[in-house]
Residue frames as a rotation matrix with the C-alpha (Angstrom) as fourth column:
MET 1
-0.450 0.853 -0.263 22.71
0.142 0.359 0.922 30.76
0.882 0.378 -0.283 -43.38
SER 2
-0.759 0.256 0.599 20.16
-0.648 -0.390 -0.654 31.76
0.066 -0.884 0.462 -40.83
ASN 3
-0.680 0.566 -0.465 17.95
0.485 0.824 0.293 29.06
0.549 -0.026 -0.835 -39.40
SER 4
0.254 0.817 0.517 14.74
-0.146 -0.496 0.856 29.87
0.956 -0.293 -0.007 -37.66
ALA 5
-0.379 -0.343 0.860 14.97
-0.856 -0.222 -0.466 30.41
0.351 -0.913 -0.210 -33.92
THR 6
0.590 0.677 0.440 12.63
-0.778 0.623 0.086 27.43
-0.216 -0.393 0.894 -33.50
HIS 7
0.800 -0.358 -0.481 15.00
-0.041 0.768 -0.640 25.17
0.598 0.532 0.599 -35.44
ASP 8
-0.220 -0.949 0.228 18.02
-0.298 -0.158 -0.941 26.31
0.929 -0.275 -0.248 -33.41
GLN 9
-0.171 0.234 0.957 16.11
-0.984 -0.092 -0.153 25.86
0.052 -0.968 0.246 -30.14
ARG 10
0.858 0.511 -0.048 14.98
-0.512 0.859 -0.006 22.36
0.039 0.030 0.999 -31.12
ILE 11
0.420 -0.796 -0.436 18.60
0.090 0.515 -0.852 21.37
0.903 0.319 0.288 -31.78
ALA 12
-0.384 -0.604 0.699 19.76
-0.591 -0.421 -0.688 22.94
0.710 -0.677 -0.195 -28.50
THR 13
-0.004 0.478 0.878 17.23
-0.984 0.156 -0.090 20.99
-0.180 -0.864 0.469 -26.42
MET 14
0.718 0.192 -0.669 17.63
-0.419 0.886 -0.196 17.66
0.555 0.422 0.717 -28.24
THR 15
0.642 -0.492 0.588 19.49
-0.523 0.280 0.805 15.16
-0.561 -0.824 -0.078 -26.06
PHE 16
-0.230 -0.836 -0.499 22.76
-0.973 0.217 0.085 13.63
0.037 0.505 -0.862 -27.17
SER 17
-0.709 -0.048 0.704 21.52
-0.298 0.925 -0.236 10.28
-0.640 -0.377 -0.670 -25.82
SER 18
0.372 0.908 0.193 18.56
-0.106 0.248 -0.963 10.34
-0.922 0.337 0.189 -28.24
VAL 19
0.732 -0.151 -0.665 20.83
-0.679 -0.238 -0.694 10.79
-0.053 0.959 -0.277 -31.28
TYR 20
-0.199 -0.940 0.276 23.80
-0.904 0.284 0.318 8.62
-0.378 -0.186 -0.907 -30.22
PRO 21
-0.067 0.177 0.982 22.09
0.030 0.984 -0.175 5.26
-0.997 0.018 -0.071 -31.04
HIS 22
0.913 0.406 0.042 21.44
0.080 -0.076 -0.994 6.56
-0.400 0.911 -0.102 -34.56
TYR 23
0.404 -0.865 -0.299 25.12
-0.914 -0.392 -0.103 7.46
-0.028 0.315 -0.949 -34.92
ILE 24
-0.358 -0.524 0.773 26.09
-0.556 0.785 0.275 3.94
-0.751 -0.331 -0.572 -33.81
ALA 25
0.336 0.587 0.736 23.61
0.260 0.694 -0.672 2.29
-0.905 0.417 0.081 -36.16
LYS 26
0.924 0.041 -0.381 24.70
-0.317 -0.479 -0.819 4.45
-0.216 0.877 -0.429 -39.09
VAL 27
0.110 -0.971 -0.212 28.42
-0.994 -0.112 -0.002 3.71
-0.022 0.211 -0.977 -38.77
GLU 28
-0.410 -0.261 0.874 28.04
-0.418 0.905 0.075 0.01
-0.811 -0.335 -0.480 -37.89
LYS 29
0.629 0.711 0.316 25.68
0.033 0.382 -0.924 -0.54
-0.777 0.591 0.217 -40.83
LYS 30
0.886 -0.349 -0.306 28.54
-0.414 -0.298 -0.860 0.62
0.209 0.889 -0.409 -43.05
GLY 31
0.669 -0.608 -0.427 31.15
0.491 0.793 -0.360 -1.61
0.558 0.032 0.830 -41.37
ARG 32
-0.223 -0.722 0.654 32.69
-0.246 -0.608 -0.755 0.99
0.943 -0.329 -0.042 -39.06
SER 33
-0.240 0.036 -0.970 33.05
0.749 0.643 -0.161 0.50
0.618 -0.765 -0.181 -35.30
GLN 34
0.840 0.521 -0.152 31.87
0.460 -0.535 0.709 2.19
0.288 -0.665 -0.689 -32.14
GLU 35
0.254 -0.839 -0.481 35.55
0.733 -0.158 0.662 2.78
-0.631 -0.521 0.575 -31.30
GLU 36
-0.599 -0.447 0.664 36.01
0.790 -0.465 0.400 4.72
0.130 0.764 0.632 -34.54
LEU 37
0.325 0.796 0.510 32.90
0.528 -0.601 0.600 6.75
0.784 0.074 -0.616 -33.75
HIS 38
0.819 -0.048 -0.572 34.34
0.536 -0.292 0.792 7.54
-0.205 -0.955 -0.213 -30.33
GLN 39
-0.268 -0.963 0.022 37.63
0.868 -0.232 0.439 8.62
-0.418 0.137 0.898 -31.94
VAL 40
-0.387 0.212 0.897 35.73
0.644 -0.634 0.428 11.07
0.660 0.743 0.109 -34.11
ILE 41
0.707 0.702 0.080 33.71
0.392 -0.484 0.782 12.42
0.588 -0.522 -0.618 -31.17
GLU 42
0.531 -0.587 -0.611 36.86
0.704 -0.095 0.704 12.70
-0.471 -0.804 0.363 -29.04
TRP 43
-0.483 -0.725 0.490 38.69
0.875 -0.411 0.255 14.59
0.017 0.552 0.833 -31.79
LEU 44
-0.130 0.523 0.842 35.85
0.422 -0.740 0.524 17.13
0.897 0.424 -0.125 -32.07
THR 45
0.651 0.652 0.387 34.94
-0.079 -0.449 0.890 17.50
0.755 -0.610 -0.241 -28.39
GLY 46
-0.355 -0.827 0.437 37.78
-0.686 -0.087 -0.722 16.17
0.635 -0.556 -0.536 -26.26
PHE 47
0.342 0.573 0.745 35.42
-0.917 0.376 0.131 13.62
-0.205 -0.729 0.654 -24.63
ASP 48
-0.811 -0.560 -0.170 36.84
-0.579 0.810 0.090 10.13
0.087 0.172 -0.981 -24.12
GLY 49
-0.503 0.615 -0.607 34.66
0.011 0.707 0.707 7.01
0.864 0.349 -0.363 -24.17
GLN 50
-0.572 0.248 -0.782 33.98
0.814 0.293 -0.502 7.17
0.104 -0.923 -0.370 -20.45
LYS 51
-0.794 0.263 -0.548 32.84
-0.033 -0.919 -0.393 10.80
-0.607 -0.294 0.739 -20.64
ILE 52
-0.726 0.561 -0.397 30.67
-0.530 -0.089 0.843 10.03
0.438 0.823 0.362 -23.67
GLN 53
-0.439 0.558 -0.704 28.93
0.490 0.806 0.333 7.27
0.753 -0.198 -0.627 -21.70
ALA 54
-0.660 0.165 -0.733 28.46
0.666 -0.324 -0.672 9.60
-0.348 -0.932 0.103 -18.71
LEU 55
-0.836 0.338 -0.431 26.86
-0.429 -0.893 0.132 12.26
-0.341 0.295 0.893 -20.93
ILE 56
-0.572 0.652 -0.497 24.55
-0.215 0.466 0.858 9.65
0.791 0.598 -0.126 -22.42
HIS 57
-0.463 0.352 -0.813 23.57
0.792 0.576 -0.202 8.48
0.397 -0.738 -0.546 -18.94
GLU 58
-0.707 0.130 -0.695 22.94
0.397 -0.740 -0.543 12.08
-0.585 -0.660 0.471 -17.81
LYS 59
0.094 0.761 0.642 20.76
0.985 0.022 -0.170 12.67
-0.143 0.648 -0.748 -20.89
VAL 60
-0.343 -0.320 -0.883 22.41
0.303 -0.928 0.219 16.04
-0.889 -0.193 0.415 -21.55
SER 61
0.818 0.572 -0.063 21.07
0.191 -0.374 -0.908 18.35
-0.543 0.730 -0.415 -24.23
PHE 62
0.395 -0.684 0.613 23.26
0.860 0.042 -0.508 19.25
0.322 0.728 0.605 -27.17
GLU 63
0.646 -0.138 0.751 23.55
-0.177 -0.984 -0.029 22.70
0.743 -0.114 -0.660 -25.62
SER 64
0.790 -0.338 0.511 25.04
-0.525 0.056 0.849 21.24
-0.316 -0.939 -0.134 -22.43
PHE 65
0.735 -0.504 0.453 27.08
0.577 0.816 -0.028 18.71
-0.356 0.282 0.891 -24.43
PHE 66
0.340 -0.620 0.707 28.87
0.703 -0.331 -0.629 21.42
0.624 0.711 0.323 -26.39
GLU 67
0.747 -0.113 0.655 29.16
-0.446 -0.816 0.368 23.76
0.493 -0.566 -0.660 -23.37
GLN 68
0.772 -0.436 0.463 31.22
-0.257 0.451 0.854 21.03
-0.581 -0.779 0.236 -21.69
ALA 69
0.721 -0.465 0.514 33.23
0.684 0.598 -0.418 20.26
-0.113 0.653 0.749 -24.83
THR 70
0.094 -0.750 -0.655 36.60
-0.179 -0.660 0.730 21.67
-0.979 0.049 -0.196 -25.80
LEU 71
0.927 0.368 0.069 36.11
0.010 0.161 -0.987 22.04
-0.375 0.916 0.145 -29.53
HIS 72
0.189 -0.890 0.416 39.12
0.844 0.364 0.394 21.01
-0.502 0.276 0.819 -31.59
PRO 73
-0.090 -0.274 -0.957 40.96
-0.054 -0.959 0.280 24.09
-0.994 0.077 0.071 -32.95
ASP 74
-0.936 -0.289 -0.202 40.73
-0.218 0.023 0.976 22.66
-0.278 0.957 -0.085 -36.50
ALA 75
-0.345 0.883 0.318 36.95
0.589 0.468 -0.659 22.10
-0.731 -0.040 -0.681 -36.34
TYR 76
0.184 0.414 -0.891 36.48
-0.352 -0.819 -0.453 25.13
-0.918 0.397 -0.005 -38.59
LEU 77
-0.715 -0.532 -0.454 37.97
-0.621 0.187 0.761 22.99
-0.320 0.826 -0.464 -41.40
ILE 78
-0.629 0.606 0.488 34.77
0.559 0.788 -0.258 20.90
-0.540 0.111 -0.834 -41.42
THR 79
-0.547 0.424 -0.722 32.89
-0.623 -0.782 0.014 22.21
-0.558 0.457 0.692 -44.43
GLY 80
-0.954 0.263 -0.143 30.34
0.049 0.611 0.790 21.02
0.295 0.747 -0.596 -46.92
THR 81
-0.236 0.947 0.217 26.68
-0.814 -0.314 0.489 20.21
0.532 -0.061 0.845 -46.65
ILE 82
-0.949 0.107 -0.297 24.84
0.242 0.851 -0.466 18.09
0.203 -0.514 -0.834 -44.14
CYS 83
-0.340 0.914 -0.224 21.07
0.786 0.145 -0.601 17.75
-0.516 -0.380 -0.768 -43.78
GLY 84
0.371 0.525 0.766 20.66
0.901 -0.404 -0.160 20.28
0.225 0.749 -0.623 -46.60
TYR 85
0.980 -0.056 -0.190 22.70
0.020 -0.926 0.378 22.99
-0.197 -0.375 -0.906 -44.87
ARG 86
0.360 -0.919 0.159 26.12
0.269 -0.062 -0.961 24.33
0.893 0.389 0.225 -45.86
ILE 87
0.408 -0.184 -0.894 28.01
0.900 0.244 0.361 24.08
0.152 -0.952 0.265 -42.55
GLU 88
-0.597 -0.786 -0.159 30.21
0.802 -0.592 -0.080 27.13
-0.031 -0.176 0.984 -43.01
ASP 89
-0.634 0.428 0.645 27.11
0.030 -0.819 0.573 29.31
0.773 0.382 0.506 -43.59
ILE 90
0.302 0.753 -0.585 25.30
0.685 0.255 0.682 28.33
0.663 -0.607 -0.439 -40.37
GLU 91
-0.003 -0.262 0.965 25.22
-0.239 -0.937 -0.255 31.43
0.971 -0.231 -0.060 -38.16
ASN 92
0.749 0.335 0.572 24.17
-0.617 0.037 0.786 29.89
0.242 -0.942 0.234 -34.83
PRO 93
-0.225 -0.973 0.048 27.35
-0.927 0.199 -0.318 28.52
0.299 -0.116 -0.947 -33.18
LEU 94
-0.329 0.141 0.934 25.61
-0.573 0.756 -0.316 25.62
-0.751 -0.639 -0.168 -31.42
THR 95
0.758 0.644 0.107 23.75
-0.269 0.457 -0.848 24.52
-0.594 0.614 0.520 -34.53
ARG 96
0.528 -0.655 -0.541 27.03
-0.740 -0.042 -0.671 24.69
0.417 0.754 -0.507 -36.47
GLN 97
-0.458 -0.731 0.506 28.78
-0.886 0.426 -0.186 22.52
-0.080 -0.533 -0.842 -33.82
VAL 98
0.103 0.577 0.810 26.02
-0.338 0.786 -0.517 19.90
-0.936 -0.221 0.276 -33.95
ARG 99
0.935 0.240 -0.260 26.31
-0.304 0.172 -0.937 19.87
-0.181 0.955 0.234 -37.75
TYR 100
-0.004 -0.988 -0.154 30.10
-0.973 0.039 -0.229 19.44
0.233 0.149 -0.961 -37.40
LEU 101
-0.482 -0.142 0.865 29.41
-0.572 0.798 -0.188 16.26
-0.663 -0.586 -0.466 -35.46
ASP 102
0.559 0.769 0.309 26.78
-0.185 0.479 -0.858 15.11
-0.808 0.423 0.410 -37.96
LYS 103
0.718 -0.336 -0.609 29.22
-0.681 -0.158 -0.715 15.69
0.144 0.929 -0.342 -40.84
LEU 104
-0.359 -0.915 0.182 32.01
-0.933 0.348 -0.094 13.71
0.023 -0.204 -0.979 -39.16
VAL 105
-0.232 0.375 0.898 29.67
-0.300 0.850 -0.433 10.79
-0.925 -0.370 -0.085 -38.44
ASP 106
0.805 0.570 -0.164 28.45
-0.285 0.130 -0.950 10.91
-0.520 0.812 0.267 -42.04
GLU 107
0.340 -0.770 -0.539 32.02
-0.894 -0.086 -0.441 10.84
0.293 0.632 -0.717 -43.38
LEU 108
-0.550 -0.501 0.668 32.86
-0.724 0.684 -0.083 7.90
-0.416 -0.529 -0.740 -41.12
ALA 109
0.155 0.727 0.669 29.80
-0.127 0.686 -0.717 6.00
-0.980 0.026 0.199 -42.35
LYS 110
0.884 0.185 -0.429 30.74
-0.419 -0.095 -0.903 6.74
-0.208 0.978 -0.006 -45.97
GLY 111
0.812 -0.565 0.149 34.08
0.577 0.816 -0.048 5.01
-0.094 0.125 0.988 -45.46
ARG 112
0.684 -0.597 0.419 36.34
-0.263 -0.737 -0.622 8.04
0.680 0.316 -0.661 -45.43
ALA 113
0.011 -0.792 -0.610 39.73
0.607 0.490 -0.626 7.39
0.795 -0.363 0.486 -43.84
LEU 114
0.647 0.232 -0.727 40.06
0.760 -0.278 0.588 8.53
-0.066 -0.932 -0.356 -40.22
GLU 115
-0.377 -0.882 -0.284 43.18
0.802 -0.464 0.376 10.53
-0.463 -0.086 0.882 -41.13
LYS 116
-0.751 0.165 0.639 41.04
0.397 -0.661 0.636 12.65
0.528 0.732 0.431 -43.47
ILE 117
0.350 0.932 -0.098 38.09
0.601 -0.143 0.787 12.93
0.719 -0.334 -0.609 -41.10
LEU 118
0.615 -0.230 -0.755 40.31
0.679 -0.332 0.655 14.19
-0.401 -0.915 -0.048 -38.29
ARG 119
0.769 -0.180 0.613 41.35
0.415 -0.588 -0.694 17.34
0.485 0.789 -0.377 -40.10
LYS 120
0.158 -0.785 -0.599 44.65
0.810 -0.244 0.534 19.13
-0.565 -0.569 0.597 -39.61
SER 121
0.958 0.162 -0.236 45.45
0.030 -0.877 -0.480 22.69
-0.285 0.453 -0.845 -40.56
């Protein structure tokens, strides 16, 4: 799927710190914890809780966030739709990575077991 260049640029410049509170609210509203959210983020990016807090404090863009990340080798197993887009069809690598994160947070909020969220090939 090809998004418009404007859409991809908007995602690239959006700050992780502006979205993170929404992730917290979404998972906590459904009875999940911040620690579980951090587990999901750490699985995808390699960032521990301390690094996540540092990135929030630095107000890094998603582009910088994922440049610093070491994406999990099984991240390609994250498929399905999120925000109306089929993840595996997204052509822009950064947009696809952001949607990976969105999908994992969504699955956590929907009550999916961590063992299933943290995919294994």
